C-alpha positions, 0 to 999 in steps of 0.5 A: 500500500502506498503511504505518502511521505506527507502522511508519514510526517503528519500522523506521528506529529499530530498524534504527539501534538494532540497528546501534548495539547490535551495534557497541557490543557488539562493541567492548565484547566485543573490549575485554574479551577483550583485557583478559582476555588481558592479565590472563592474560599478566600472571598468568603473568609474575607467577607465573613471576617469583615462582617464579624469585625465590622464597626458599622451597624448591619442595617438592611441598607448596609447589607444591600450595599455589601451585596452590590459589592460582593454579590452575596446575600445576607441573613441576620438571625437572633439566637432563636433563629428568627430572621431580623434582617435579610437581603433576600425576599422574605422566605417562608418559615420552613425556609428559615428553619432550613437555613438554621438547620443547614448551617448548624455546626458551621458557626465559627468565631474566626470564620475560617471554616469552609462554605457548604452548599445550600438550595433556597427558593430553587437557587443554589448557594454556598452558605457560611455563618458567623457570629457578631453583635447587632444592636447590642445583642449577639446574632448569627449572620448567614452569608449566601453566595449564589452558586451561579456566580461560582459556576460562572467563575469555574466555567471561566477558569476551565473554558479559557485553557480549553479554548486556548488548547483547542486553538493551539491544536488547530493552529499547530495542526494547520501549520504541520499540514502546510509544512508537510505539504510543502516538504511533500511537494518538494519531494514529489518534484525530485521524484518527478525529476528522477522519473524524467531522468529515467525516461531520458529527459535530463532537464535540471530542476530549479534550485530553491534559495534556502539551503537544506537537505532537499536542496542538496538532494535536488542539486545531486539529482541535477548533477546526476542528470548532467552526468547521465546526459554526458554519458548518454551523449558519449555513448551515442558518439562512441556508437557513431564513432565506431560506425564511422571508424568501420566505414572510414577504415574500409574506404581508406583500405580501398583508397590505399589499394587504388593509390598503390595501383596508380603509383605503380602504373605511373612508375611503369609509364616512366620506365616505358616512356623515358622521354616523358616530363620527369618533374611532373611525374616525380610530383605526381608520384610523390603526391601519391606516396604522401597520400598513401602515407596519410591514409596509413596514418588515418588507418592507424588513428582509427585502429589506435595502432602505433606505427614505427617511427622514422626520424628526420630533419624538420627542414626537410619536412617543411620543404616537402610540405611546401612542395606538395601544397604549392601547386594547390595554391597556384591553382586557387590563386592563393599566395603561400609564404614560409618564414623561419629557420628550423636549423638542425632540429630533428623530429622523432617521426618525419612522416607523421610531422609531414602529415600533420603539417599537410593537414594544417596547410590544406585546412588553411588553403580551403579556408582562404579565398582567391587572392588570400595569403597562407603563411607558415611561421616557424620559431625555435626555442631550444629543442622546441619548435613552434609552427604557426599555419595562418590564413585570412579566412573567416575562422572557425565558428565559436560553437565549434572551437572547443570541438575542433580537435575531437574526432568526427567533429567538423564544421565542413559539410563534406568533412569527416573531422579526422584531420585535426584530431590526427594533428593533435595525436601527432603533436602529443606523440612529439611532446607538443600541443596544437591550439587555435588562435584568432589574431588580427583577422587571421586564423592561426593553428599553432603546432608545437613539438620537441626534437633533437638538435644535432650538430649543425653541418649546414643551415637550411634556410626555407625560401 
């Protein structure tokens, strides 16, 4: 059976609250009633003591004034029980006899005894008798306090604590219901959020300003939603990447076979036709060899393979890359410039570095329009080289900057997003980095790498 958390909070609290209120109300009512009873007895004692010790004549007028002040009725009887003065209507003889009989044994010289109940003319009284002197003769004064006043005082004494207790119970119950409902709603919000997360909706819930355990729980659920969203995206991206890897691996294998066949055909043509233009054939063969090398690097990236390294001079790497991209720049009517002195810096893998530099140059050329400028700027700092490949194209969109070196992330409609990820891997293999800069309306891709400075036999200046 479903038992809401609100009821689990409310029922024990209300039960405890009702018990506490009943106990407190009963104690307050009992204490107030005892206080009223004590006050009534005190009033009797004070009233009888005043009458007994009075120095003024107890005439009917005086007794009526005292009645107006105290609310009590008075009867003065002589020693034979005959009524002399009374503030009551003249009672029958039987009533006088009842008064005399009921109060026999209650006379006191010091008025310290308690009042006794008495019913007269259908009205309940508390009666008390004292002796005093009236017109030089000893008399008995009966003090009759109306029971209605006593009951009213008792009712007031009991009703106020009960009303206050009920009011406190109602207010506290309403407050607990509101608090429990508020907490229940917040828990339901978290429950709905967890249900949405289970359904694949990772939208976070707004956090309240007051810091408490429920806010911390909401924050934890939001954090869980963020992490699950990232993990879900990563899983989807991994599945997509695996599919693309399989597809790219198959395409790369076919391209490598086709390029190998084309390269062999050109080599055979050069043997059969020695009069053919050697320079054009050499460029074509070199382009095919480098393309094969790039495809092998791509396959190694896809399969996460570690290929054997072939060290080489950085100057030769830059010269080969320049020779390969120069025809492309001429065809697109783009200026291509190289500056800097690589010296005798040798890199750990010349083939990989050439592939990285070619990728950066081709990206720059594709981003530049006719009449633009692509530059390679090289600077050495010890055994570290900094290579800047810049262009005056529009740059990379701001929402893609953080993902340009991630595999299969590209802003090109026909791109696969593998070129710059290959550059990043090559840079890391050479203890370097690759980064994106935008400076003075030029896009710069900066490649850093570490190498070995060998003894300088000659300095190669890149044209």
